N, C-alpha and C positions, 0 to 999 in steps of 0.2 A: 538473515541475521539482523540483530537490532542495530549494530554499528553501521551496516549497509543501509538500513532504513533511515538512520539519522543523517548519513552522508547524502543520500538521495534527497531528503527533505531540505537540507542546507543548500544543495546545488539548485534545487527547484526554486526556493525562495530567493536566492541570490540572483539568479537569472531574471526572475520576474521583477525584482527591485531595480536592478540595473537597467533593464529595458524600459521600465516605467519612467525612470529618471531621464534616460536618454530621449525617450519619446516625448516627454513633457517639454524638455529643453528645445528639441528640434521643432516640435509643434508650436512652441511659443515664438521661436525665432522666425519661422515661416508663416506664422499666424494661420495655420491650418490644423484644426483639431483632428482631421482624418489621418494625418501622418502619425499623430500620437497613438491613435487606435491601431494603426497598421504595425507600428513598431512594437507595441505591447503584445499584439497578437503573434507577431513573429517570435518574440521572446518566449511567449507561452508555448508555441509549437516547438521551439528549440529545447526548452526545458522538459517538455514531454518526451521528446526524442531521446534525451540524455538520461532521464530518470525512470521512465516506465518499463522499458525492457530489462530483463534480468542480466545486466552486464556483469562480467567477472569481477569488476572492482567492488560490486555490492555484495558479493558472495565469498568474501575472504574469511569470514569467521562463522562457519556453520554451527548450528545448534546441536548439542548432544542430546538425542532423544533417549528416554528410558526404554529398556527392553520390554517386550510384551509379556505380561504376567498372566498365567492361567488362573482363572477364578474358580473353576471347578463346577460352575452352575450348569454348564452345557452337558456335563457328563452324567448328571442325575437322570435316572430312568423315570419314565412316566409312572411306573408302579411304585416308586419310592415316595411319590408325592401323595399327599392326602387329597381326596376329592373335595371340592368346594361345595358347601351346602348353601342353598339359597333359602332364605327365610320366607315363610308365607306371609303375605300381607293381608 
């Protein structure tokens, strides 16, 4: 559902943003850029774990699909159709 997709997107972006800020601050304090990368990667992995599977919190508002309508084109017999004529070139 669309509300679940919006919630998943907000959670994903929030975790990425928070982990980037924390990673930057920790990397700046320790003067190690590697820690910044590790923390951002951990935040990415956590956000993927929370948002990619179809958790029940994302499926609270299911979409109402229209019922299948018969178009009637499959019921036509081959004899009811006019044969196609190919023009001579």
